[in-house]
Gaussian input, Z-matrix of N, CA and C with variables (Angstrom, degrees):
# hf/3-21g

backbone

0 1
 N
 C     1     B1
 C     2     B2     1     A1
 N     3     B3     2     A2     1     D1
 C     4     B4     3     A3     2     D2
 C     5     B5     4     A4     3     D3
 N     6     B6     5     A5     4     D4
 C     7     B7     6     A6     5     D5
 C     8     B8     7     A7     6     D6
 N     9     B9     8     A8     7     D7
 C    10    B10     9     A9     8     D8
 C    11    B11    10    A10     9     D9
 N    12    B12    11    A11    10    D10
 C    13    B13    12    A12    11    D11
 C    14    B14    13    A13    12    D12
 N    15    B15    14    A14    13    D13
 C    16    B16    15    A15    14    D14
 C    17    B17    16    A16    15    D15
 N    18    B18    17    A17    16    D16
 C    19    B19    18    A18    17    D17
 C    20    B20    19    A19    18    D18
 N    21    B21    20    A20    19    D19
 C    22    B22    21    A21    20    D20
 C    23    B23    22    A22    21    D21
 N    24    B24    23    A23    22    D22
 C    25    B25    24    A24    23    D23
 C    26    B26    25    A25    24    D24
 N    27    B27    26    A26    25    D25
 C    28    B28    27    A27    26    D26
 C    29    B29    28    A28    27    D27
 N    30    B30    29    A29    28    D28
 C    31    B31    30    A30    29    D29
 C    32    B32    31    A31    30    D30
 N    33    B33    32    A32    31    D31
 C    34    B34    33    A33    32    D32
 C    35    B35    34    A34    33    D33
 N    36    B36    35    A35    34    D34
 C    37    B37    36    A36    35    D35
 C    38    B38    37    A37    36    D36
 N    39    B39    38    A38    37    D37
 C    40    B40    39    A39    38    D38
 C    41    B41    40    A40    39    D39
 N    42    B42    41    A41    40    D40
 C    43    B43    42    A42    41    D41
 C    44    B44    43    A43    42    D42
 N    45    B45    44    A44    43    D43
 C    46    B46    45    A45    44    D44
 C    47    B47    46    A46    45    D45
 N    48    B48    47    A47    46    D46
 C    49    B49    48    A48    47    D47
 C    50    B50    49    A49    48    D48
 N    51    B51    50    A50    49    D49
 C    52    B52    51    A51    50    D50
 C    53    B53    52    A52    51    D51
 N    54    B54    53    A53    52    D52
 C    55    B55    54    A54    53    D53
 C    56    B56    55    A55    54    D54
 N    57    B57    56    A56    55    D55
 C    58    B58    57    A57    56    D56
 C    59    B59    58    A58    57    D57
 N    60    B60    59    A59    58    D58
 C    61    B61    60    A60    59    D59
 C    62    B62    61    A61    60    D60
 N    63    B63    62    A62    61    D61
 C    64    B64    63    A63    62    D62
 C    65    B65    64    A64    63    D63
 N    66    B66    65    A65    64    D64
 C    67    B67    66    A66    65    D65
 C    68    B68    67    A67    66    D66
 N    69    B69    68    A68    67    D67
 C    70    B70    69    A69    68    D68
 C    71    B71    70    A70    69    D69
 N    72    B72    71    A71    70    D70
 C    73    B73    72    A72    71    D71
 C    74    B74    73    A73    72    D72
 N    75    B75    74    A74    73    D73
 C    76    B76    75    A75    74    D74
 C    77    B77    76    A76    75    D75
 N    78    B78    77    A77    76    D76
 C    79    B79    78    A78    77    D77
 C    80    B80    79    A79    78    D78
 N    81    B81    80    A80    79    D79
 C    82    B82    81    A81    80    D80
 C    83    B83    82    A82    81    D81
 N    84    B84    83    A83    82    D82
 C    85    B85    84    A84    83    D83
 C    86    B86    85    A85    84    D84
 N    87    B87    86    A86    85    D85
 C    88    B88    87    A87    86    D86
 C    89    B89    88    A88    87    D87
 N    90    B90    89    A89    88    D88
 C    91    B91    90    A90    89    D89
 C    92    B92    91    A91    90    D90
 N    93    B93    92    A92    91    D91
 C    94    B94    93    A93    92    D92
 C    95    B95    94    A94    93    D93
 N    96    B96    95    A95    94    D94
 C    97    B97    96    A96    95    D95
 C    98    B98    97    A97    96    D96
 N    99    B99    98    A98    97    D97
 C   100   B100    99    A99    98    D98
 C   101   B101   100   A100    99    D99
 N   102   B102   101   A101   100   D100
 C   103   B103   102   A102   101   D101
 C   104   B104   103   A103   102   D102
 N   105   B105   104   A104   103   D103
 C   106   B106   105   A105   104   D104
 C   107   B107   106   A106   105   D105
 N   108   B108   107   A107   106   D106
 C   109   B109   108   A108   107   D107
 C   110   B110   109   A109   108   D108
 N   111   B111   110   A110   109   D109
 C   112   B112   111   A111   110   D110
 C   113   B113   112   A112   111   D111
 N   114   B114   113   A113   112   D112
 C   115   B115   114   A114   113   D113
 C   116   B116   115   A115   114   D114
 N   117   B117   116   A116   115   D115
 C   118   B118   117   A117   116   D116
 C   119   B119   118   A118   117   D117
 N   120   B120   119   A119   118   D118
 C   121   B121   120   A120   119   D119
 C   122   B122   121   A121   120   D120
 N   123   B123   122   A122   121   D121
 C   124   B124   123   A123   122   D122
 C   125   B125   124   A124   123   D123
 N   126   B126   125   A125   124   D124
 C   127   B127   126   A126   125   D125
 C   128   B128   127   A127   126   D126
 N   129   B129   128   A128   127   D127
 C   130   B130   129   A129   128   D128
 C   131   B131   130   A130   129   D129
 N   132   B132   131   A131   130   D130
 C   133   B133   132   A132   131   D131
 C   134   B134   133   A133   132   D132
 N   135   B135   134   A134   133   D133
 C   136   B136   135   A135   134   D134
 C   137   B137   136   A136   135   D135
 N   138   B138   137   A137   136   D136
 C   139   B139   138   A138   137   D137
 C   140   B140   139   A139   138   D138
 N   141   B141   140   A140   139   D139
 C   142   B142   141   A141   140   D140
 C   143   B143   142   A142   141   D141
 N   144   B144   143   A143   142   D142
 C   145   B145   144   A144   143   D143
 C   146   B146   145   A145   144   D144
 N   147   B147   146   A146   145   D145
 C   148   B148   147   A147   146   D146
 C   149   B149   148   A148   147   D147
 N   150   B150   149   A149   148   D148
 C   151   B151   150   A150   149   D149
 C   152   B152   151   A151   150   D150
 N   153   B153   152   A152   151   D151
 C   154   B154   153   A153   152   D152
 C   155   B155   154   A154   153   D153
 N   156   B156   155   A155   154   D154
 C   157   B157   156   A156   155   D155
 C   158   B158   157   A157   156   D156
 N   159   B159   158   A158   157   D157
 C   160   B160   159   A159   158   D158
 C   161   B161   160   A160   159   D159
 N   162   B162   161   A161   160   D160
 C   163   B163   162   A162   161   D161
 C   164   B164   163   A163   162   D162
 N   165   B165   164   A164   163   D163
 C   166   B166   165   A165   164   D164
 C   167   B167   166   A166   165   D165
 N   168   B168   167   A167   166   D166
 C   169   B169   168   A168   167   D167
 C   170   B170   169   A169   168   D168
 N   171   B171   170   A170   169   D169
 C   172   B172   171   A171   170   D170
 C   173   B173   172   A172   171   D171
 N   174   B174   173   A173   172   D172
 C   175   B175   174   A174   173   D173
 C   176   B176   175   A175   174   D174
 N   177   B177   176   A176   175   D175
 C   178   B178   177   A177   176   D176
 C   179   B179   178   A178   177   D177
 N   180   B180   179   A179   178   D178
 C   181   B181   180   A180   179   D179
 C   182   B182   181   A181   180   D180
 N   183   B183   182   A182   181   D181
 C   184   B184   183   A183   182   D182
 C   185   B185   184   A184   183   D183
 N   186   B186   185   A185   184   D184
 C   187   B187   186   A186   185   D185
 C   188   B188   187   A187   186   D186
 N   189   B189   188   A188   187   D187
 C   190   B190   189   A189   188   D188
 C   191   B191   190   A190   189   D189
 N   192   B192   191   A191   190   D190
 C   193   B193   192   A192   191   D191
 C   194   B194   193   A193   192   D192
 N   195   B195   194   A194   193   D193
 C   196   B196   195   A195   194   D194
 C   197   B197   196   A196   195   D195
 N   198   B198   197   A197   196   D196
 C   199   B199   198   A198   197   D197
 C   200   B200   199   A199   198   D198
 N   201   B201   200   A200   199   D199
 C   202   B202   201   A201   200   D200
 C   203   B203   202   A202   201   D201
 N   204   B204   203   A203   202   D202
 C   205   B205   204   A204   203   D203
 C   206   B206   205   A205   204   D204
 N   207   B207   206   A206   205   D205
 C   208   B208   207   A207   206   D206
 C   209   B209   208   A208   207   D207
 N   210   B210   209   A209   208   D208
 C   211   B211   210   A210   209   D209
 C   212   B212   211   A211   210   D210
 N   213   B213   212   A212   211   D211
 C   214   B214   213   A213   212   D212
 C   215   B215   214   A214   213   D213
 N   216   B216   215   A215   214   D214
 C   217   B217   216   A216   215   D215
 C   218   B218   217   A217   216   D216
 N   219   B219   218   A218   217   D217
 C   220   B220   219   A219   218   D218
 C   221   B221   220   A220   219   D219
 N   222   B222   221   A221   220   D220
 C   223   B223   222   A222   221   D221
 C   224   B224   223   A223   222   D222
 N   225   B225   224   A224   223   D223
 C   226   B226   225   A225   224   D224
 C   227   B227   226   A226   225   D225
 N   228   B228   227   A227   226   D226
 C   229   B229   228   A228   227   D227
 C   230   B230   229   A229   228   D228
 N   231   B231   230   A230   229   D229
 C   232   B232   231   A231   230   D230
 C   233   B233   232   A232   231   D231
 N   234   B234   233   A233   232   D232
 C   235   B235   234   A234   233   D233
 C   236   B236   235   A235   234   D234

   B1=1.4489
   B2=1.5241
   B3=1.3146
   B4=1.4574
   B5=1.5319
   B6=1.3133
   B7=1.4623
   B8=1.5281
   B9=1.3223
   B10=1.4629
   B11=1.5206
   B12=1.3175
   B13=1.4641
   B14=1.5240
   B15=1.3075
   B16=1.4579
   B17=1.5252
   B18=1.3227
   B19=1.4620
   B20=1.5298
   B21=1.3294
   B22=1.4654
   B23=1.5253
   B24=1.3135
   B25=1.4665
   B26=1.5115
   B27=1.3301
   B28=1.4643
   B29=1.5149
   B30=1.3284
   B31=1.4651
   B32=1.5203
   B33=1.3144
   B34=1.4641
   B35=1.5236
   B36=1.3240
   B37=1.4640
   B38=1.5246
   B39=1.3276
   B40=1.4570
   B41=1.5177
   B42=1.3193
   B43=1.4656
   B44=1.5134
   B45=1.3242
   B46=1.4589
   B47=1.5296
   B48=1.3019
   B49=1.4670
   B50=1.5262
   B51=1.3215
   B52=1.4644
   B53=1.5160
   B54=1.3241
   B55=1.4638
   B56=1.5248
   B57=1.3195
   B58=1.4663
   B59=1.5152
   B60=1.3198
   B61=1.4661
   B62=1.5222
   B63=1.3226
   B64=1.4661
   B65=1.5279
   B66=1.3323
   B67=1.4610
   B68=1.5274
   B69=1.3156
   B70=1.4671
   B71=1.5263
   B72=1.3308
   B73=1.4602
   B74=1.5163
   B75=1.3191
   B76=1.4659
   B77=1.5260
   B78=1.3179
   B79=1.4659
   B80=1.5190
   B81=1.3174
   B82=1.4633
   B83=1.5300
   B84=1.3468
   B85=1.4632
   B86=1.5133
   B87=1.3171
   B88=1.4687
   B89=1.5236
   B90=1.3229
   B91=1.4609
   B92=1.5215
   B93=1.3231
   B94=1.4709
   B95=1.5243
   B96=1.3312
   B97=1.4635
   B98=1.5235
   B99=1.3338
   B100=1.4680
   B101=1.5164
   B102=1.3271
   B103=1.4650
   B104=1.5306
   B105=1.3230
   B106=1.4609
   B107=1.5242
   B108=1.3222
   B109=1.4651
   B110=1.5267
   B111=1.3212
   B112=1.4634
   B113=1.5215
   B114=1.3158
   B115=1.4613
   B116=1.5328
   B117=1.3210
   B118=1.4619
   B119=1.5184
   B120=1.3307
   B121=1.4641
   B122=1.5185
   B123=1.3227
   B124=1.4613
   B125=1.5278
   B126=1.3335
   B127=1.4590
   B128=1.5169
   B129=1.3346
   B130=1.4681
   B131=1.5264
   B132=1.3197
   B133=1.4652
   B134=1.5329
   B135=1.3061
   B136=1.4730
   B137=1.5244
   B138=1.3230
   B139=1.4731
   B140=1.5280
   B141=1.3220
   B142=1.4641
   B143=1.5301
   B144=1.3326
   B145=1.4615
   B146=1.5155
   B147=1.3234
   B148=1.4736
   B149=1.5226
   B150=1.3031
   B151=1.4563
   B152=1.5299
   B153=1.3236
   B154=1.4649
   B155=1.5294
   B156=1.3277
   B157=1.4695
   B158=1.5269
   B159=1.3099
   B160=1.4733
   B161=1.5287
   B162=1.3235
   B163=1.4534
   B164=1.5331
   B165=1.3193
   B166=1.4681
   B167=1.5236
   B168=1.3239
   B169=1.4654
   B170=1.5335
   B171=1.3229
   B172=1.4665
   B173=1.5286
   B174=1.3245
   B175=1.4618
   B176=1.5265
   B177=1.3222
   B178=1.4631
   B179=1.5262
   B180=1.3265
   B181=1.4593
   B182=1.5237
   B183=1.3187
   B184=1.4683
   B185=1.5244
   B186=1.3248
   B187=1.4626
   B188=1.5290
   B189=1.3289
   B190=1.4576
   B191=1.5166
   B192=1.3153
   B193=1.4643
   B194=1.5283
   B195=1.3259
   B196=1.4598
   B197=1.5229
   B198=1.3286
   B199=1.4546
   B200=1.5295
   B201=1.3232
   B202=1.4678
   B203=1.5284
   B204=1.3216
   B205=1.4654
   B206=1.5154
   B207=1.3231
   B208=1.4627
   B209=1.5272
   B210=1.3287
   B211=1.4685
   B212=1.5281
   B213=1.3305
   B214=1.4591
   B215=1.5253
   B216=1.3274
   B217=1.4680
   B218=1.5073
   B219=1.3253
   B220=1.4557
   B221=1.5229
   B222=1.3311
   B223=1.4569
   B224=1.5222
   B225=1.3278
   B226=1.4599
   B227=1.5313
   B228=1.3207
   B229=1.4655
   B230=1.5335
   B231=1.3263
   B232=1.4642
   B233=1.5296
   B234=1.3087
   B235=1.4735
   B236=1.4780
   A1=111.08
   A2=116.78
   A3=120.73
   A4=110.27
   A5=116.89
   A6=120.88
   A7=111.16
   A8=117.13
   A9=121.04
   A10=110.95
   A11=117.10
   A12=121.47
   A13=109.87
   A14=116.91
   A15=121.32
   A16=111.11
   A17=116.69
   A18=120.06
   A19=111.89
   A20=116.93
   A21=119.93
   A22=111.08
   A23=116.39
   A24=120.26
   A25=112.18
   A26=116.64
   A27=120.23
   A28=111.15
   A29=117.86
   A30=121.20
   A31=110.20
   A32=117.32
   A33=120.40
   A34=110.63
   A35=116.50
   A36=119.73
   A37=110.68
   A38=116.43
   A39=119.89
   A40=112.26
   A41=116.29
   A42=120.16
   A43=111.85
   A44=116.48
   A45=120.36
   A46=110.92
   A47=116.83
   A48=120.16
   A49=109.98
   A50=117.10
   A51=120.49
   A52=112.46
   A53=117.13
   A54=120.64
   A55=110.64
   A56=116.71
   A57=120.31
   A58=112.53
   A59=116.83
   A60=120.40
   A61=110.54
   A62=117.50
   A63=120.68
   A64=110.66
   A65=117.06
   A66=120.36
   A67=110.98
   A68=116.63
   A69=120.55
   A70=110.89
   A71=116.43
   A72=120.40
   A73=112.10
   A74=116.94
   A75=120.30
   A76=110.81
   A77=116.22
   A78=119.23
   A79=112.27
   A80=116.31
   A81=120.24
   A82=110.51
   A83=116.25
   A84=120.16
   A85=112.80
   A86=117.10
   A87=120.46
   A88=110.05
   A89=117.03
   A90=119.75
   A91=112.30
   A92=116.40
   A93=119.90
   A94=111.58
   A95=116.64
   A96=120.59
   A97=109.84
   A98=116.33
   A99=120.14
   A100=112.33
   A101=116.22
   A102=120.41
   A103=111.28
   A104=115.46
   A105=119.31
   A106=111.43
   A107=117.09
   A108=119.98
   A109=110.76
   A110=117.08
   A111=119.40
   A112=111.66
   A113=117.26
   A114=119.78
   A115=110.80
   A116=116.18
   A117=119.80
   A118=111.30
   A119=117.29
   A120=120.61
   A121=111.23
   A122=117.30
   A123=120.42
   A124=110.49
   A125=117.10
   A126=120.35
   A127=112.49
   A128=116.18
   A129=120.92
   A130=109.14
   A131=117.54
   A132=120.43
   A133=113.57
   A134=117.95
   A135=120.12
   A136=113.50
   A137=118.73
   A138=119.89
   A139=112.20
   A140=116.88
   A141=119.34
   A142=112.54
   A143=118.75
   A144=120.26
   A145=112.25
   A146=117.03
   A147=120.76
   A148=111.15
   A149=115.28
   A150=119.70
   A151=111.43
   A152=116.38
   A153=120.39
   A154=111.02
   A155=116.76
   A156=118.74
   A157=111.14
   A158=117.62
   A159=120.40
   A160=111.33
   A161=116.42
   A162=120.63
   A163=110.25
   A164=116.49
   A165=119.96
   A166=110.39
   A167=117.07
   A168=120.69
   A169=110.89
   A170=117.04
   A171=120.32
   A172=111.11
   A173=117.24
   A174=120.17
   A175=110.99
   A176=116.88
   A177=120.15
   A178=110.93
   A179=117.05
   A180=119.96
   A181=111.54
   A182=116.97
   A183=120.75
   A184=110.06
   A185=116.41
   A186=119.88
   A187=111.63
   A188=117.10
   A189=120.40
   A190=112.07
   A191=116.56
   A192=120.37
   A193=110.27
   A194=116.93
   A195=120.22
   A196=111.19
   A197=116.85
   A198=120.04
   A199=110.88
   A200=116.55
   A201=119.41
   A202=110.77
   A203=117.26
   A204=120.33
   A205=112.66
   A206=116.97
   A207=120.93
   A208=110.58
   A209=116.62
   A210=120.30
   A211=110.98
   A212=116.80
   A213=119.99
   A214=110.99
   A215=117.19
   A216=120.73
   A217=112.00
   A218=117.09
   A219=120.30
   A220=110.88
   A221=116.53
   A222=119.31
   A223=111.86
   A224=117.04
   A225=119.75
   A226=110.99
   A227=116.58
   A228=120.03
   A229=109.92
   A230=115.95
   A231=120.89
   A232=111.95
   A233=116.50
   A234=118.87
   A235=110.52
   D1=-39.14
   D2=178.53
   D3=-63.74
   D4=-38.56
   D5=178.77
   D6=-63.71
   D7=-39.43
   D8=178.53
   D9=-63.99
   D10=-43.01
   D11=178.80
   D12=-64.33
   D13=-41.29
   D14=179.54
   D15=-64.58
   D16=-43.90
   D17=179.46
   D18=-66.48
   D19=-36.46
   D20=176.16
   D21=-64.57
   D22=-40.93
   D23=177.53
   D24=-64.76
   D25=-39.13
   D26=178.54
   D27=-67.54
   D28=-36.78
   D29=177.87
   D30=-66.54
   D31=-40.38
   D32=178.51
   D33=-65.74
   D34=-42.02
   D35=178.69
   D36=-64.80
   D37=-41.26
   D38=177.85
   D39=-64.16
   D40=-38.07
   D41=177.22
   D42=-64.84
   D43=-41.94
   D44=179.65
   D45=-66.56
   D46=-41.95
   D47=178.78
   D48=-66.11
   D49=-41.50
   D50=178.59
   D51=-63.22
   D52=-41.39
   D53=177.98
   D54=-64.44
   D55=-39.99
   D56=178.10
   D57=-65.70
   D58=-40.56
   D59=178.70
   D60=-66.56
   D61=-38.39
   D62=178.09
   D63=-63.33
   D64=-43.00
   D65=179.12
   D66=-67.17
   D67=-40.20
   D68=178.47
   D69=-64.69
   D70=-42.65
   D71=178.30
   D72=-62.59
   D73=-38.23
   D74=178.03
   D75=-65.08
   D76=-41.30
   D77=178.87
   D78=-62.93
   D79=-42.98
   D80=178.45
   D81=-66.04
   D82=-42.17
   D83=-179.30
   D84=-63.06
   D85=-45.29
   D86=179.42
   D87=-67.24
   D88=-36.05
   D89=176.10
   D90=-62.65
   D91=-41.44
   D92=177.98
   D93=-66.15
   D94=-38.39
   D95=178.14
   D96=-63.16
   D97=-46.58
   D98=179.50
   D99=-63.36
   D100=-41.09
   D101=179.18
   D102=-61.28
   D103=-47.67
   D104=-179.00
   D105=-65.75
   D106=-37.63
   D107=179.83
   D108=-66.61
   D109=-42.76
   D110=179.62
   D111=-65.86
   D112=-38.60
   D113=177.07
   D114=-64.51
   D115=-39.74
   D116=179.02
   D117=-67.58
   D118=-39.31
   D119=177.76
   D120=-66.12
   D121=-33.17
   D122=178.31
   D123=-68.59
   D124=-34.65
   D125=179.64
   D126=-76.47
   D127=-41.03
   D128=-177.52
   D129=-134.69
   D130=87.16
   D131=-176.52
   D132=-64.59
   D133=-23.39
   D134=-176.71
   D135=-70.77
   D136=-16.23
   D137=179.56
   D138=-102.37
   D139=15.99
   D140=-173.18
   D141=-64.62
   D142=-32.10
   D143=179.62
   D144=-65.52
   D145=-49.61
   D146=178.67
   D147=-65.57
   D148=-39.43
   D149=-178.74
   D150=-65.99
   D151=-38.53
   D152=-179.88
   D153=-63.33
   D154=-43.11
   D155=-179.72
   D156=-67.29
   D157=-38.79
   D158=176.85
   D159=-66.46
   D160=-36.07
   D161=179.14
   D162=-65.87
   D163=-42.73
   D164=179.57
   D165=-64.33
   D166=-40.19
   D167=178.41
   D168=-63.19
   D169=-45.54
   D170=179.93
   D171=-64.72
   D172=-40.47
   D173=178.85
   D174=-65.27
   D175=-37.52
   D176=178.21
   D177=-65.03
   D178=-39.43
   D179=178.03
   D180=-65.41
   D181=-41.23
   D182=178.06
   D183=-63.59
   D184=-44.22
   D185=179.85
   D186=-65.47
   D187=-35.18
   D188=178.23
   D189=-64.16
   D190=-43.97
   D191=178.27
   D192=-65.62
   D193=-40.00
   D194=178.94
   D195=-65.54
   D196=-35.98
   D197=178.24
   D198=-62.19
   D199=-41.21
   D200=176.28
   D201=-61.85
   D202=-40.24
   D203=178.31
   D204=-64.40
   D205=-41.85
   D206=178.90
   D207=-66.03
   D208=-42.40
   D209=178.69
   D210=-63.27
   D211=-41.49
   D212=177.80
   D213=-63.03
   D214=-39.21
   D215=177.21
   D216=-65.58
   D217=-41.86
   D218=178.85
   D219=-66.25
   D220=-39.57
   D221=177.40
   D222=-64.28
   D223=-33.97
   D224=176.98
   D225=-66.45
   D226=-31.38
   D227=177.99
   D228=-73.06
   D229=-45.17
   D230=-172.92
   D231=-74.97
   D232=-42.52
   D233=-174.14
   D234=-90.14

């Protein structure tokens, strides 16, 4: 019984750490996307409209993947 409680605690801790890493990775990824987009807009201001829409699409994809990671971490805590 003690082993079961210990394993449940380790799974919850792993889920929490995994959810945190997913959120941290998303923040870094979106920051890199924004940085690269701003540098590109500074070099070529005439393409800022197309670049902005591509940047938003890439950021949405990164956030979507991170959301799955956070949900998986939360499910590991709950279940």
